[in-house]
N, C-alpha and C positions, 0 to 999 in steps of 0.2 A: 502493500499501498503505501504510495506517494503521500510525502508530507514535507511542508517547506517552514523554516524558519531565518531568525534574523543570524548573522554573525556572534559567535562567542569566542572569549578570547585563546579557548582551547582547538580553534577551527584551523589555525593556517596550516598545520602540517594535513590536514584535508585538503585544502586548497590546493596546495604544490602536487598532493598526489592526480588530482583531477586535472590538472594543469598537463601534469604528465601523461596522462592516460589519453587523453582527445586526439582524435584523426582529423587533423587538418585544422585552422589553417596553417599552413607552413610557416607563415612569419609571423610565429610566437615566439620571445626569447626563449631559446631553446633550454637554459639551463636553471628554470626559476626555486627557487627555495624558498623556506620562510624569512630567511634573512633579506632575501631580496625582496619579497613581498613586504615587510615590516619596511623598510628602508622607502621603498618607491610607492606604494599604496595604505597600507595602516598610520604611518606618522602623518601623512598629510593632515594639517590642521582641520581642514573639513571632513575629515573621513566619519561617517556617522554608521553606528553598528547595525542601524537598521536599515539602511540602503544596499546591504551587501547579504542575498538570500541565498540561502543552501536547500538543495532538494536532496530528500533522501528516501530510499525503496527500503524500507523497514528502517533498519539502521546504518544500514550502507549508503555513504554520501556518493549522489549520482549526478550533480550538477551545482554550478552556482550560475549568479547574475550579480552585476552591480550596477547599481544608478547612483546618479549625482548631478549635479548642477553647473550651467556654464557660467560666466562673470557676468557682473555689472558693467554697465557702460563705462564705468572709471576703471575698471580692468584691477579693483582693490579686491573682490572677494566674490563667492557664490551669490548668485540670485534666484530665489527660487521659482521665477517665471518661465526661467528655461531647463528644462529637464534633463537628462543625457543617459540614456542607458550605455554603459561603457563597455560592457564585454558580456557574454554569456557563452557558457561551455557547459556540455555533458558527455559524460561519458557514453563511447560505441555500445558497451553493450548492457545498455538501457532502452527503456521505450522513449527514444531520443524525443520524438515529437511532443509525446505529454509533458517529459520533462521541461522543454525549452518552453511551451506554452504556459506553462504553470508559474515558471520562472519569470516570464513576462510580463504575466498578471500580477504577479506580487510586486515588481517593478514600479508598473503603471500606477499601483494602487498607491505605491509610497510617496511617488512623487504627485499624484494628484492630490493627496492628501496634506502636501504641503504648499500647495497652491501652484503647482506648474500649468500653464497655458498651450503649452509648444514642450513635446519631446522628442528629442533626435534618436535615430538608432543607430548607433555608433558617434564616435566622435573625430571631428576635426578641428583644429584649431579656430578662436580659442575656445569653443566648446570642448574640451577633453579633460575632465579634471582629474580620470584618474586611468592608468596603463600607457601614458606618454612615455616611450621608451623599450616595451613592451610587448606591446602591438603593433603590427606594420613595420616601420621604417624611421624614419627622421622625424615624423610625425605621425599621430595617429590618424587614418586613413578613412575613417567612415568604418564600414565592415566590408572585411577583404572578400572580394569576390569566390575565393574557396573557401568560405568560411559559411559550409551549407546551412550548418544548424541554426545561427544567430539571422541569417537570411530567410530562411525558410518561417521563423516563428514571426519574425517582423511583417513578412507580407502577408501572411496568415492572418496577423493581427490588424491589417488595417493601414500599416505604414505605406507610407508614399517615396519612391526614390528623389530625390532632389536636386543630387549631385553626382558626379564622377569623378575619380581620383585616378592620379597613377604614382606609383612609386617607381621612382628611376636611379641607376646606379651607373657610377663610373669608377672604371679598374685604375689605381694610378700609377700600376706599373709601367703601361705603355703609353701614359699620357704626353702629348705633346699639344703646347698653346699655339692656337693660329695666328699666323704670322701676316699682317699685312700693313700699308702704310697708314692707316688709322689707328692701330693697334700701336706701331710705332711710334707716332707722335702724340699717344694716351702716354707713355711710356715716358717719353721726354718731359712732358708737361705736368705729369702727378704722379705721384707718391704712394706706396700701399703701406698702410700702419695696420699692426696688429694687438690688439688689448686682450693678455691673457688672462683668465679668472671674470671675463668680462661683469660688470655688476646687470641685473635686470634692470628695464627700462621701468618697469610698475610691477606693483604686489605680485600680481596673477602669473605673468611671466615667471616671477623670481618661484612662484609653488608650484607651477608647473616645471621647472628644469634647476630646479636648486640642487639636485642630486646627481647632477651632470657638470663636466667642465665646459664652460662656454666660454668662444673666441670671436671676438668682435674687429673683423676686418674695415679697415677705411679707405677708400682710395680720395687722396686730397690734392689739391691743386697745389702747384709751390709756390709758395709765398703768401698762402693763406692759411688759416686754422680751421674753416668748415669742410667737413665731407662732403665730395658729389655723390661718391655712391657707398653704401655699406651695407656688410653680410656678415650675417650672426649665425653661428656653428654651434655644434654641440658635439662632444664625443659621444659614441656610440654608446661606448660603456660605461654604465655608471660609475660614480666614486667609488674607489677601493675594489671592482671586479677589472681581471686583465684576463685577457687572453682569450676571450670570447668573440669579438668582433672589432679589430683595431681599424676605425675608421671614423669618419666625421656626418655629421647631418645637419642640410641648409636647414634652418630655421626659418629666415626672413633675408628678404634681398630687398634694398632700395634702392633707386638713381633719383636724384634730388629732380625736380620737374625740368630744370633751367638747362641740365646735362643730358637729357634722356634723348632717344636715338645719335647717339653718338660711338656705341660701339661699349660704353665705361661697363656695363654688366658682362659683356665676353671678357673683358681685361680682369677686372676685379678677381671672377671665379676662376680665372684662368691661374693667376698668381696665388690663389689660394688654393689649388690642386698642387702647384709647384711646389708650396710651401711645405704643404702635408706629406708630399712626396718623398721630398729631404728629410721630413722627421720620422720618417719608415711608415708613415699611413699607408691602408692597402686599398682602400676605397672612400667615395662621397656619394652619398644619399640625398635626394631630394625628395618631398612630395608635393603633386602638382596639382591643380584640377582642370580633366579634361577639356574644357572650353576655354581655358588659358590658351591661346597659341603661341603669343609672344613666349613665354615661359617655357612652352615646348619644343619652340623654334632654336631658343638661346642653348637651352641642355641638349636639345640633338647636336648643335653645331659644336660642342663640346666634349659629345661622345657619349655622352650619358643615355643609356639603354631602359626601356620600360622591364620592369622584374616583376611587378603585382599589381594591381590593380582593386579598386574599393568603391563601394557606394553610400551614400549620405541617406539613410531615411528619415520621414519626417512624419509625426500624428498631431494632429490639432485637435486639442480635448473641449468637448462641448461646455458652454458656460453653465 
């Protein structure tokens, strides 16, 4: 008989075991432990026991789902208007459809009771309160397309797809920067500076990425102090974790409006890839939206190739 209950302090080993037992999606962090879940999930200041639901078949844990909230307009903390179902996992040797449907219903009830008007199935920045760094790639991609359990549960419950994402990757061993007259001109007129252990730009960014080393790269015109372009990267490995994935993920890329369409984004990302390659990094990842043709063209020019895709789902709750 299936039963459901909220998270308890004794549950981390069950969650780690469920994580390891699942079949797909492929891009879940491969070696999740209770310590890593504590570091990246349970230790977040807005973690709520009631938002993490476990399913049991008699006394055997067979699945879990985790709901939270997106940020307020000031990017200071969560707002209860925007609900997010970050993750739903079920063991392959259980009644998967029934377990997933029950977990989803429990999460919806939790979010509705706290005032959510919109619920996203899967998270994308900034609406990704949990599992950033553990699900997807450089950033959560919604629901991975090979995540049949969560996708099926959301579609059956009336969620609608509202966007597609791509996870792209560049191996650095073979990286060669594009060279043309415009790129050479940028090199003569600008410098690239890297700020290690870069401070977060707002509290929400600090809450999401505080357990990862951040590096901010700036492209600065010579003779000035203000950057013309900025890129923020995180180490793919959480702080204190070594040997799992020696790479970096692009979190944000901004080119000042006065400098757009001059090749600065290509130059800055090329410099980043070169610097990371010299440091021994093996790859760089990014998450982009499939309708962002400019970002796709930019990364394709630098040799990034798709490795996975995802879908963001949404459901509006009746008043």
